[in-house]
N, C-alpha and C positions, 0 to 999 in steps of 0.2 A: 482545409481538408474536409472532404465529405465522405460519408459511408457508402461504399459501393453497394449496388443492389443485392449482390450475392451474399453480403453479410447481414442484411436487414432481417432475415428470418431469425438469426440468433442474437442480433444486437438491434432490437426494434425500437430504439429510443430516438428522440429528437432533443439533443443536448441544448442547453441554454448557455449564455455567456455572461461572464463577470469580469470586471476590470480590477486587477489587484492594486494595492496601494502604490506599487512602483510602475503601474501603467501597462501591464501585460494582460492579454486576453486569456482568461481561464475558461475552458469548456467544462460543463458539469451536467450530469444527468440529474433531473429532479422529477421524481415520480411520486404522485400522491399529494396530499395537502395537509395543512396544519402547522403549528409551531413546535411540534415535537417530531424529531426525525432520526432515522438511522443514518449515521455518517460513515460511509465506507471509504477507507483510504488505502490506496495501492502504494507499491514501492517501485523499485527499479528492476527490470525494464518494462513493467506492465503498465496498464492504464485502466480506465473504468470497464473495459472489455473483460477484465478478470472477474468482475462481479456480476456479469450479465445474468446468470441463472439465479443468483441470490436476489437480485433486484426484482426480477419477475415473480419470485416466490414470496417476497416480503411486501412489495408495494401494494397489493390489493388491500392490505390491512394497516400498513404503516407507511409514512412518507420516507422515501429514500433519497438522500443527497450524496452524489458520488462524483467528486471532481477528478479531473485530470490535472496533475501538478503541472506548473509552467514548464514548458519544454518537453512534455510527455503527452501521449495520446493525441487528442484533437485540439489541445491548447496551443497557443502561440509558442514559437520556439525561437526567441530572440537570441542572437549571437552573444550579446552582452547582457547578462542578467546575473545577479548574485545567487547562483544555484547552491544555496547553503541550507542547512537544517533550520537555522534561525529565520531565514526568509520564508521558507516553506510553512513554518508554523504561523508566521505573520499572515501569509496568504490565506490559510485556512481560517484563522481567527477573523479576518476581514470578511470572508465569505459567510461564515456563520452569523456574524453581526449584521451584515446586510440583509440576510434572509430572516432575521428576527427570531431565530430559534430560541425557545425557552428551555428546551431539554434535548440532549443529544445522547444517543446510544452509539457507541463506537464499535466498528468492525475494522480491524487493522491487519495488514499483511506486509511482510518484508519491511522496508523503511517507512511504510505507513505507520508502523508501531511507534517509532521515534517521533514522527510528525504528529500523530494523533495524541499521544500521551504528552508531548510537548505542549500542545494546545490545551489538553485537559488539565495539566498542572497549573496553567494560568487561570483556568475557569472551572475549578472543581465543582462549583455550584450548579453547573449546567449538565454534568455528566450522569448518565443513568447506567444502563447495562453495558457490559464490556465483552467483546468477542475477539479473541487473540488467535491469529493464524500464522504460525511459523514466522515469527518476527522477534525483534528485540527493541528495548527502549532504555538501555543501560550500557555503559562503556564495556568493551571487551577488547583484549589485545590478541584474540585469536582471529585469524583470517585464512581462508583457504588459499593455497598457492595460486590457483587460477585467477582468483579475484585480486590477489596481491600483484600479479602480473599486469592486470588491467589498470591498476593504480599508477603504474609508472608513467611519468610525464610524457616521454616521447613514444616509446614502444607501446605503452598501454593505450594511448590516444589513437595511435595508428591502428591498433587492433579493434578498438571499440567503435571508432568513427569511420575508419577506412574500410574495415573488413566486416563490420557488423558483428564483431567477435564477442559481444555480450548478449544482445537481444536474441540473435539467432540461436546460439547454443542453449540459451535458457529454454527454448521451446521443446527441447528433448532432455536436457539435463535436469529439468525441474519436474519431470514426470517419472513415475516408477510403476504404477499399476497398469497404465495404458499409454498409448501414443496419442498426441493431439491429431485430430483429423486435419487434412490439408486446409479445410476452410477455417478451422480454429487457429491453425498456425498462421494463416494469412491475416487473421484478425489481430493476433498478437503483434505481428510485424508491420502491419499497415502504417503506423505512424513513423516508422524508423527506416525509411527507404534510401536515405542519402546522408552524406557527411554532415550537412547542416541540420538534418532532422535528428541526428544523434548527439547533438551538443549537450543535452541534459543527461542523457544516459552516461556519457563520459564524466560529466561533472558530478553526478550522483556518486559514482565510484570514488572519485577523487575526494569527496567530502566525508568519506568514512574515516573517523579519527582513530588512529592507532596508538596515540600517546597524548600526554597533556600539552605537548607543544603544538598540536593541531588546533586551529581556532574553533572547531566544532566540539572539541572535547568538553569544555565547560557547559555548553548548551545541552549536550547529551547527559552530562552529570546532573544538571538541574532537572532534566526530564526524569531521570532515574529517582532522584530524591522526591519528586512529586508523586511517584507511585504510592507513597505512604498514604496519600489522601483516599485511596480507592480500595482499601482492604475490607470495606464493608459493602462495596457495590457488588451486585450480582455479576458474576464473571464466568465465562466459558472459554477454556483453552482447547482448541482443536489443532492437533499436531500430526504432521506427516513425519514418520520416523526415518525416512530415507532422504532427508534434506542434507545436501552436501555443504550447505552454508550455515543455516540456522539449525544446528544439530541439537542433540538431546541435552547438551549443557545449557542451552538457552531455555529449553523446556523446563528443566529442573529449576532454573533461576526464576522463571515465572511462577512456578508452583511455590517456591519459597516466598516470593514477594506478594503473591496473591493467594494465600492459603485457603481462602474460602471458595476458590474457583472450582466449578465442575470441569471435568476433563474428558476428552475423547482423543485417545492416542491411537493412531493408525500406523502400525509398524511398517507396513508395506507401501505407504503413500509418500509422495515426494514433496518438494518445496511448493509447487502449485497445488496444494492440498485441496483447495476448493474446486479445482478443475479435475484433479487426478481421482478424487473420490467423491464427486459431486452427488451421486445418488444416495450416498450414505451421510454425507456431511450437511447438505443443504437443509433437509428436513429437521435435523437436530438444531441447527442455528435458528431456523424459523420458529420452532417451538420455544426455544429459549427466549427469543426476542419478544414473542407475544405473550409470555408468561408474566402477567402483571401481578 
């Protein structure tokens, strides 16, 4: 998949490719140089496009590495792949290892939080500054009804893969201050144009563990336990208060687990906080990341 010319003004990157341990092609943006990098991890159903403005703001001074998880964005979308939290953590660990990064500053959103902190828990010695954007990295038995519906094996898959009933609604449900422009909406939806394109969007939803019977529950539990490693790391929590999914209960839990964190709480911003409140949020994150 290539970037259409109309999107290049707002996504002006030439992604690179990496082969995961299980043999899938991962696309990733790599701007800047050096063995210290800001690793930005997206969730479902976004891709590196979510971080486009932050990359351009940060990259002049710091290297930015921004992958598209397998099945997402410009990465390969194999029909048969273990689309699980454990595999996604393995993929990121392999990418970081291949790039030879000696220090990683995390920026995480949505399920990028579980993936990023899952990686961090394995390699706490690599982790520097932390930026948390409407995400979670600990088990929760709360789930919005609309996402619970998408988890259903038959009906949920028909909605998510057949009707694009997850990625498309997210383009308006995840915004509160403003609407995405038609061009921005096209960018978010570009990778998810067909049934086969949406295989990982569906699998991501199915992998949300709601009880200890789910195979991902212990992985998420280990990730949560690993957060104890980072109570001294500089941290910034930027939160949109109008998030229908990662609501204020998650925000409060982050504040409890990382009591040293600076906070920027935006009562009127939505789940896509980095896009919904970009003019306010991006400069704060840039300043935090560059504050040595």
